C-alpha positions in Angstrom: -0.3 0.2 0.2 1.5 3.3 -1.1 1.3 7.0 1.4 0.1 9.3 -0.2 3.1 12.7 1.0 2.3 15.8 1.2 4.3 18.8 2.1 4.2 21.9 4.1 5.7 24.9 3.8 8.1 26.2 5.6 7.1 28.4 8.6 8.2 31.8 7.9 10.4 33.3 11.0 9.6 36.8 11.6 12.0 37.4 13.5 14.9 36.8 11.4 12.8 38.2 7.9 12.7 41.7 9.9 16.3 41.8 11.9 17.7 40.8 8.3 15.6 44.1 6.8 17.4 46.3 9.6 20.3 45.3 8.9 20.0 45.3 5.3 19.4 49.3 5.5 22.2 49.5 8.3 24.2 48.3 5.1 23.0 51.0 2.6 23.9 53.6 5.0 20.6 53.8 6.1 19.1 53.5 9.2 15.8 52.7 9.4 15.1 54.6 12.5 16.0 57.5 11.0 13.3 59.9 10.4 13.4 59.3 6.3 9.0 59.7 5.2 8.0 61.8 3.2 5.0 64.6 3.9 2.5 62.3 3.2 3.6 61.0 7.2 3.7 57.1 8.6 2.1 53.6 7.0 -1.2 53.6 7.1 -4.0 52.6 6.1 -5.7 54.0 2.6 -9.1 52.7 3.6 -9.7 53.3 7.4 -6.5 56.1 6.9 -5.4 54.6 10.7 -1.9 53.7 10.8 0.7 51.3 11.2 1.8 51.0 15.1 4.5 48.4 16.6 6.5 46.4 14.3 4.5 47.3 10.9 5.0 50.0 10.9 8.6 49.9 10.9 8.2 47.1 8.3 5.8 49.3 5.8 8.3 52.6 6.2 10.8 49.5 4.1 9.0 49.5 1.4 10.4 51.1 -2.0 6.9 53.2 -2.2 6.6 57.1 -2.3 3.5 57.1 -0.7 2.8 54.8 2.2 -0.8 53.7 2.2 -1.4 50.6 2.0 -5.2 48.6 0.7 -5.4 44.9 1.9 -6.7 43.1 -1.7 -10.2 42.8 -0.3 -10.1 46.3 0.3 -8.6 47.7 -2.7 -11.7 45.5 -4.7 -14.6 46.7 -2.3 -12.8 50.1 -3.3 -13.2 49.1 -6.6 -10.1 48.9 -7.6 -7.7 46.8 -9.6 -4.2 44.6 -8.0 -1.8 43.7 -11.0 -1.1 40.7 -11.9 2.5 39.7 -10.0 2.4 41.8 -7.6 4.6 41.3 -4.6 2.1 42.2 -1.1 3.9 43.7 1.6 4.4 42.0 4.6 3.4 42.5 7.7 2.4 41.5 10.9 -0.7 40.3 13.0 -1.3 40.5 16.5 -5.0 40.9 18.4 -6.1 41.6 21.9 -8.2 38.5 23.9 -10.0 39.0 27.2 -10.3 35.8 28.4 -12.4 34.7 31.9 -10.9 32.5 35.0 -12.2 30.8 33.3 -11.3 30.7 29.8 -14.5 33.2 28.7 -13.8 35.0 25.7 -14.4 38.9 27.1 -15.2 42.3 25.4 -12.4 44.9 25.9 -15.5 45.9 28.3 -16.0 43.3 30.2 -13.1 42.5 30.9 -11.9 46.3 32.3 -15.0 46.2 33.8 -14.1 42.5 36.2 -10.5 44.1 35.8 -8.3 41.4 34.3 
């Protein structure tokens, strides 16, 4: 009996990826934390106009675009735009705060605030 083997793509080490990008910018002589952005300001989501925070602000500041506005493909399509075939995405890290009670049940932010969790 033949066994079916499946290969899974290698896991992406985002910490190493961020470190590599910072080192590459340092080697080019452009420290990534130095203010190099244009009059458009910090990277932001074009749909919500929220600025990116934390490591995502740094990752998107590395992007080689003169205007630092970003969209997901779904947001671009929803606004009537098209994403060019072959376009490469910029990678960001998703994070979310989850609040739980002592029994492990999910709480909303307001519930967690009231209970002091």
